[in-house]
Structures are given as C-alpha cells and as structure tokens.
DRENMARKE-915651 format. One record per residue (C-alpha): x negated, y, z negated; residue in one letter; residue number from 0. Coordinates in pm, whole numbers, plus 32768, in hexadecimal, padded with zeros to 4 digits. Example, Ala and Ser with C-alpha at 12.3 -4.5 7.8 and 13.67 -1.06 7.14 Angstrom:
BEGIN
7B32	7E3E	7CF4	a	0
7AA9	7F96	7D36	s	1
***
This chain:
BEGIN
7DBD	82C3	7FFD	m	0
7DDE	8209	8147	r	1
7CD0	8102	8193	t	2
7CA0	800D	82B9	g	3
7CB6	8017	842F	l	4
7DD3	80D9	84C9	r	5
7E70	7FEE	85D4	v	6
7FC3	808F	8629	a	7
80C7	8190	85DB	r	8
8231	8122	85CC	l	9
8365	8201	8572	f	10
826C	8311	8512	g	11
81B3	8236	841F	i	12
8043	81D9	8449	d	13
7FF2	8066	8433	i	14
7EA7	8006	8395	y	15
7DEC	7EB2	836F	i	16
7D1C	7E89	8240	d	17
7BE1	7DB7	825B	g	18
7C74	7CB2	816D	s	19
7D8A	7C66	826C	w	20
7C92	7BDD	8365	l	21
7C1F	7ADF	8266	l	22
7D85	7A6E	8226	v	23
7DD0	7A69	839D	f	24
7CAE	7987	83D7	v	25
7D10	78A2	82B9	l	26
7E75	7889	8324	v	27
7E08	7832	8487	t	28
7D03	7736	841E	w	29
7DF9	768A	8338	d	30
7EFA	7671	8449	l	31
7E06	7601	8550	a	32
7D47	7509	8470	a	33
7E5B	7473	839E	f	34
7FC3	74D4	83CE	v	35
7FF3	74B2	8549	f	36
7F0F	738B	8582	p	37
7FCB	72C8	8479	s	38
8118	7307	852B	l	39
808B	72E9	868F	h	40
7F61	71FE	86A1	p	41
7F7B	71FF	881A	g	42
7F4C	7370	883C	w	43
7DFB	73DF	88CB	s	44
7D0D	74BE	8806	t	45
7D5C	75E2	88E8	v	46
7ECD	75BA	88AF	t	47
7E9F	75A6	873F	n	48
7DC7	76D4	8728	i	49
7EB7	779B	8818	a	50
7FEE	7749	875A	v	51
7F45	7794	8614	s	52
7EC7	78ED	8682	l	53
8029	7948	8703	v	54
80BD	78C1	85BE	a	55
7FD4	7996	84E7	a	56
8011	7AC8	85B5	l	57
8191	7AA1	85A8	l	58
8174	7A61	8432	f	59
80C3	7BB4	83F8	f	60
81B6	7C52	84E9	a	61
82CC	7BD5	83FC	s	62
8210	7C6B	82DC	v	63
81F9	7DB3	8394	l	64
8375	7DA9	83DE	a	65
83A6	7D74	826D	h	66
82E5	7EA7	8216	e	67
8372	7F72	8334	l	68
84CC	7F27	82AB	a	69
845C	7FCA	815A	h	70
83C2	80F0	820C	s	71
84E5	813D	82F5	i	72
85E4	8134	81D7	v	73
84FC	8204	80F8	a	74
84DC	8305	820A	t	75
8658	830A	8242	w	76
867F	8347	80C7	r	77
8591	846E	80D7	g	78
844A	83C8	8058	l	79
8322	840F	812F	p	80
8264	82DC	81B3	v	81
8114	831E	8269	r	82
808B	81BD	8285	s	83
80AC	804C	8267	i	84
7F75	7F7B	821A	t	85
7F60	7E06	8250	l	86
7E6F	7D5F	815C	f	87
7E19	7C1C	80A5	i	88
7F75	7BFF	7FF8	f	89
8043	7C63	8125	g	90
809B	7DCA	8148	g	91
80DF	7F13	8090	i	92
81A8	8048	80F8	s	93
8103	8182	807B	n	94
8234	824A	8006	i	95
81B7	8390	7F8A	e	96
8293	83B8	7E57	r	97
8387	8307	7D7B	e	98
84FC	82F4	7DE5	p	99
85E0	8403	7D64	a	100
86F7	8315	7CF8	s	101
8732	81A7	7C9B	p	102
8803	817D	7DCF	g	103
86E5	81E3	7EAC	t	104
85FB	80FC	7DF1	e	105
86E4	7FD8	7E16	f	106
8720	8010	7F8F	l	107
85A9	803C	7FDA	v	108
8547	7F10	7F0E	a	109
864A	7E14	7F74	v	110
8639	7E51	80F1	v	111
84DF	7DB4	8112	g	112
8535	7C60	8088	p	113
8688	7C66	8144	l	114
85C7	7CA3	8282	t	115
84E0	7B77	823C	s	116
8610	7A96	81FA	l	117
86C3	7B01	8333	v	118
8591	7AC5	8403	l	119
8566	7976	835E	g	120
86CF	790F	83AD	v	121
86AB	798A	8518	i	122
8561	78C9	8551	f	123
8602	7797	84B3	m	124
873C	77A0	858E	l	125
8671	77E0	86CA	a	126
8593	76BA	8672	g	127
86B7	75D2	8632	v	128
8757	763C	877C	v	129
8616	75EF	8839	l	130
85F7	74A5	8785	a	131
8755	743E	8801	g	132
880A	747B	86A9	g	133
8804	73B9	856C	a	134
8804	7276	8634	a	135
86BC	72DD	86DC	g	136
861C	7302	8582	l	137
8681	71A3	8514	g	138
87C1	7205	8470	g	139
87F3	7215	82F6	p	140
876C	70B0	82C4	f	141
867C	709B	83E1	g	142
8500	709A	83EE	n	143
84BD	7216	83E6	l	144
833E	71FC	8419	t	145
8372	711C	8544	q	146
8474	7201	85D7	a	147
839A	733A	85A1	l	148
8280	7279	8653	g	149
8357	725B	8790	a	150
8392	73D1	87AB	l	151
82E2	74BE	889A	g	152
81FF	75E4	8827	p	153
8312	76ED	882E	l	154
8401	7628	8755	a	155
82F2	75C0	8663	t	156
8283	772E	864C	l	157
83E4	77AA	8604	l	158
842C	7695	8500	l	159
82DF	76EE	8448	w	160
8327	7869	8448	l	161
8490	783C	83CC	g	162
843F	77A3	8277	p	163
8310	787B	824E	i	164
83E0	79BD	826D	n	165
84EC	792B	8185	i	166
83E6	78DD	8082	v	167
8350	7A3B	80B1	l	168
84A8	7AD7	8072	g	169
84E9	7A01	7F3F	i	170
8397	7A3F	7EA5	f	171
83B8	7BB1	7EC7	n	172
8503	7BA0	7E0B	l	173
8450	7B22	7CD4	i	174
849C	7C2C	7BD1	p	175
832A	7C6E	7B9D	g	176
82DF	7DE5	7BB6	f	177
8260	7E6B	7CA1	p	178
82D7	7D59	7D8A	l	179
841E	7DB1	7E39	d	180
84E5	7CE3	7D43	g	181
8444	7DA4	7C2C	g	182
84A4	7EF4	7CD4	r	183
8607	7E71	7CED	v	184
85F7	7E1E	7B81	l	185
857A	7F73	7B2C	r	186
8685	8017	7BFE	s	187
8793	7F65	7B35	i	188
86E2	7FBA	79E7	l	189
86BC	811E	7A57	w	190
882E	813C	7AAC	a	191
8887	80AB	7953	l	192
8790	817D	7884	s	193
877F	82BC	7964	r	194
860D	82C8	7910	n	195
8512	826F	7A1B	l	196
83E7	8259	792F	r	197
849C	8172	7849	l	198
8520	8093	7963	a	199
83C3	8086	79F7	t	200
833E	801A	789D	r	201
843B	7EFE	7881	w	202
840C	7E8E	79E1	a	203
828D	7E96	79AB	t	204
82A8	7DB1	787F	w	205
8372	7CB9	794E	v	206
8270	7CD4	7A6A	g	207
8156	7C99	797D	q	208
81FB	7B6D	78E0	a	209
8239	7AD7	7A3A	i	210
80D4	7B21	7AA1	a	211
8052	7A6A	7965	w	212
8131	7940	79C4	l	213
8088	793D	7B22	f	214
7F2C	7953	7A88	i	215
7F72	7836	7991	l	216
8014	7768	7AA6	a	217
7EEE	7798	7B83	g	218
7E00	7734	7A73	i	219
7ECE	75FD	7A32	a	220
7ECC	75A7	7BA8	m	221
7D4A	75D0	7BAA	v	222
7D36	74C5	7A92	f	223
7E02	73D2	7B52	g	224
7F6B	740D	7ADF	y	225
8086	7423	7BE9	s	226
816F	754C	7BB1	i	227
82DA	752F	7C42	p	228
82FE	7604	7D7C	l	229
8188	7665	7D74	l	230
80E9	7512	7D8B	g	231
7F85	74CD	7D1D	g	232
7E18	74CD	7D80	g	233
7CE2	75AB	7D5C	l	234
7D17	7692	7E78	i	235
7E90	76C5	7E30	g	236
7E48	76FD	7CC5	g	237
7D47	7807	7D07	i	238
7E2B	78B6	7DFF	w	239
7F56	78B8	7D0F	i	240
7E77	7938	7BF3	a	241
7DEB	7A43	7CD2	f	242
7F52	7AAF	7D34	i	243
7FAB	7AC2	7BBE	g	244
7E71	7B8F	7B79	w	245
7ED6	7C7F	7C96	f	246
8036	7C9F	7C12	m	247
7FB7	7CE8	7AB3	l	248
7ED1	7E09	7B21	n	249
7FD3	7E89	7C1A	a	250
80E4	7E97	7B05	a	251
8007	7F62	7A1F	s	252
7F90	8048	7B2B	h	253
8103	808A	7B9A	s	254
8160	80E0	7A38	y	255
8039	81D6	7A0A	r	256
80A0	8278	7B53	q	257
8206	82B2	7ADF	v	258
818C	8334	7994	v	259
80A5	842A	7A44	v	260
81B7	84A0	7B36	e	261
82A2	84CB	7A0C	d	262
81AC	85A7	7956	m	263
8168	8683	7A89	l	264
82D5	869F	7AEC	q	265
8344	87FF	7AC6	g	266
81E3	888E	7A8D	v	267
818F	899C	7B92	p	268
8048	8999	7C47	v	269
8002	8AFA	7BC8	a	270
7FE6	8A75	7A66	r	271
7EBF	8992	7AB7	l	272
7E11	8A3C	7BD0	m	273
7CD3	8B0C	7BAA	r	274
7D18	8C6F	7C22	a	275
7C13	8D5B	7CA2	n	276
7B4C	8C3D	7D33	t	277
7A0A	8CBB	7DD7	p	278
7A12	8CA3	7F4C	g	279
78F6	8CA6	804F	v	280
78D7	8D5A	819A	s	281
78E5	8C94	82D4	p	282
779D	8D44	833C	n	283
76DD	8CC7	8216	l	284
75AD	8BF0	826E	p	285
75A5	8A96	81CA	l	286
7467	8AF2	810F	t	287
7514	8C0E	805B	q	288
7645	8B2D	8019	l	289
7577	8A31	7F72	v	290
7495	8B20	7EA3	d	291
75A6	8C17	7E41	d	292
76DC	8B44	7E13	y	293
76A7	89C7	7E08	l	294
7573	89D8	7D33	m	295
75FD	8AE0	7C40	k	296
7754	8A4A	7BFE	s	297
77F9	88F5	7BBC	e	298
78D3	8920	7CEF	e	299
789E	8832	7E0D	r	300
797F	88EF	7F03	a	301
79D0	8A5A	7F4D	f	302
7AE0	8B07	8014	p	303
7A63	8BC6	8142	v	304
7B13	8D08	8154	v	305
7B33	8E51	8216	d	306
7BA0	8F3E	8104	g	307
7CB2	8E6E	8054	d	308
7D0F	8DB1	8194	r	309
7CB2	8C40	8191	l	310
7BE7	8BD4	82BF	l	311
7B7F	8A7B	8248	g	312
7ACA	89AF	813C	l	313
795A	8958	811D	v	314
78D0	8849	803E	s	315
7788	87AF	7FD6	l	316
77DD	8684	80AD	d	317
77EC	876D	81DA	d	318
7698	87FD	8189	v	319
75FC	86AA	815B	q	320
7653	8650	82C4	k	321
7576	8764	8349	v	322
73F7	872D	8357	p	323
7330	87F3	8255	r	324
7264	88A7	8361	q	325
73AA	8927	83F9	a	326
7435	89CE	82BD	w	327
739D	8B26	830B	d	328
7445	8B38	8465	t	329
7592	8A90	8420	t	330
76B4	8B56	83A7	l	331
77CF	8AEA	82C4	v	332
78D1	8B1C	83E1	s	333
781A	8A15	84AA	q	334
784E	88F9	83AD	i	335
7985	895D	82EE	m	336
7AD2	88A8	8301	t	337
7BC4	89A2	83A1	p	338
7CFB	8A0F	82D2	a	339
7DD8	8971	83E4	s	340
7D56	8816	8378	q	341
7D7A	8842	8203	l	342
7E9B	87EA	811F	d	343
7F0C	8923	806B	l	344
7FDC	8972	7F32	a	345
80AC	8A8F	7EBF	s	346
80A1	8B26	7D5B	p	347
8212	8AC0	7D20	r	348
81F3	8963	7DAD	e	349
8238	883C	7CC0	d	350
80EB	87A5	7C42	m	351
8171	8651	7C81	a	352
8181	8697	7DF3	e	353
802C	8741	7DF3	a	354
7F8E	8611	7D47	m	355
8015	8539	7E53	t	356
7F65	860E	7F5C	k	357
7E22	85F0	7E9A	l	358
7E36	8476	7E71	a	359
7E99	8445	7FDC	e	360
7D4D	84C2	805C	h	361
7C87	847E	7F26	n	362
7C42	85EE	7F1A	a	363
7B96	86A5	7DF9	g	364
7C40	87ED	7E2B	q	365
7D67	8895	7ED8	l	366
7D7A	8A00	7F4C	p	367
7EA3	8ABA	7EC1	v	368
7F47	8BB0	7FB5	i	369
804E	8CB8	7F84	e	370
80C8	8D94	80A3	g	371
7FA0	8D29	8173	g	372
7EAB	8D90	806C	h	373
7DC3	8CB3	7F97	l	374
7E27	8CDB	7E27	v	375
7D6B	8BB0	7D89	g	376
7CE0	8A4E	7D98	m	377
7D8B	8920	7D03	l	378
7C76	8830	7C92	r	379
7CB8	86C8	7C58	q	380
7BDC	86C4	7B1C	r	381
7C9F	87D9	7A7F	d	382
7DDD	871A	7AAF	v	383
7D4B	85DE	7A1E	l	384
7CC5	86A3	78F6	r	385
7E27	873B	78C0	w	386
7EC9	85DB	78CB	l	387
7DCA	8557	77D6	q	388
7E0E	866F	76DB	l	389
7F8F	8642	770E	q	390
7F6C	84CC	76D2	s	391
7EA0	8509	759A	q	392
7F98	8601	750E	s	393
80B5	8517	7545	q	394
8003	83FD	748D	r	395
7FAA	84E3	736E	a	396
***
C-alpha cells in the first residue's frame, strides 16, 4: 500500500514523500546550518548558512531519489513492475511489485543503486576539487584541510559535502544485511548457488538479522559512552544506529515472510480460493435496503454491483457510511459505488501470487474475479489468509 504525498512522476513511476521524510529533512538542514557549515565558514552570514544547508539537504535527497530510480528503471527493464518510490525516514524504497524471476535480475536490480550513489559521489568530489583549484587548493596531502575548506565558496563546499555523503550511502547499502542492497546481492549469489529462492532468502535473512543485532548493540554501547570505529560515539548517534538496527531486523523478518507467502501461492489459481456465486446487488437498490438486506444479514463488507452477471462496480460499508443517514432512502447504490473501470480485477486462472499483490497494493479486502466479461466470483483477502494459515500449520505438522 502506498502512503504519503505524491510529488512527481518520473519514468512512469509515482514519487511519494512520507511524513517521516520531512522530519529528517529538517534535522539534516538544521545540523548543517547550525554546526557543519558554521564550523567551516565562521564568516558566512546566517542567511548564507541556511540557504546552502537547504540546497545541500535537497540535493542529498535528490541523490537518494536517483539511487532508487536506478533500482526502479533496471527493475522495469527486467520486467518487474514498479509503481512508486517513497522517500521516508531511512532514505527511500522502490515499491517493486514482485520478487525477481532469476538471480541475475536480482543482482542487477540490487547492485545498480549503490553503484549510482558511488558514481554520484565521485562526480561531486571531482567537481568540488576542480572548483577548489585541485589538490593544492585543498591544502595538499599534508596541508591544513579544515583551513583550506574554510576558504572555499558555497558551491565548492556544497559539492565536497555531497561527494563523501553519497560515497558513504553507496558503501552502507552494500553491507550484506538483507534487505539492504548488499543483502539482496548476497541473496542473488546464494540463490544462484542453491537454485532455491526461499532457502537463499532464509540464509540472507539470518545474515541480515545478525548485522542488525550488531547495529543495535553498537548503538547501545555508543549511548553508554563507548566510541565505535567508523560509527563514533554519543547519545544521539547511538540512538540512531540502534534505531537503524531495529529497522533492519524487522525488515529482514518481513521480507522473508513475504517470500514464503509468495512461494506458497505460486502456481495456485485464483479459482481455487475465490468464492463463487457471490451475491450481487442491483445498481438501483436504495441504501436502506442494501444495509437491511445485505450488510446486516451477512459478514460481507462489500458487494459487487451487477446487471445480470456483468460487473458494474463495487459498493462497500465505507461507501455507505459517507452518506448521511437521512439520505439512505433516496440514494441508490449506483450513486456511491466504485465503477468497475476503477477496480483491480482478477481472472480464475490467474496466479494467486499476482492476485495477492493486487490486494496488498490497494489494501483491498476483496477482488472481483472476471471471465469473458462476466463476474464468476470474489477473491477475499481473509479467505487467502485463512488458506495460508492452514497450509503453514499442515507443513509444521
């Protein structure tokens, strides 16, 4: 399910900003304007500090977006649908709708993001060095680097900050902690060796969880005053590192469960799990009758709206609740239903893994099943979850 504010559409992919991104954007801008740039350029005015910091934060997140776009473009090229990219507190995530079909595709999609960050980092660094007048302008190998940086203009300073940040971003994502890019690279290698996606995911998940626990323990140690090589020390840094570890731990477990579910649903046709002969309602039915005769007398929260066996739309309890009670007698189902043209549909022979993706994408409780233009059933999310639970229990028995 996509969340956040849609801000753009690039290469056919919707770009969203999660609310947590705004918090990080403010924190990055504040840190640069209050500490980083004033320490390098004490002569800069407050306005200059804030302006350069804002541009730096925007360009940093533009770099994160470029990283995710690289994933998405290669995924699309390899036949994996990508509907959106979301920028959030930990950077960005490409919402690739299904797992790759081969280890080679997994490797290419995973590795291109960090490589993009590394290339951007090198480009920014080289441009900054050129503007600074070469290595001599930066004090040379034995010069006073801080003093040399302090003599640079805003643009050179900006580029020389963005360069290392992108390089660090690229290296961090290559850590073999699933589901980071490096973990997916590791999974692609294990997948190629074992020829078993679920087994490769389990191994990569174990490695990812181990690395996540190392981050959590390192963060706790930093909170209690220890300095960790490459990570540093301090209360804020420690909390942040532990938080990243906690996120990686949960993401690794979630990713493994997702692969297990997709593996269980692979090859299962929708017809096996759908409910046939689902009762439909007329588009001319008043809401009062819909509530009394259908919603109140069944466990269903949504009903297909039909003309014979032709699907016209879908009407749900949520649709009814948007209409004032006093208007139920005069409001028809056709006036509040979601038209069929706006619904995701499934076919009886469609793979359940693909149908489940559609359900999850829109957080839908049900999916109309159509064959030859006729409604033949409804695929309900709770029926799929019940089937998965039974399958899981039978495998453990």
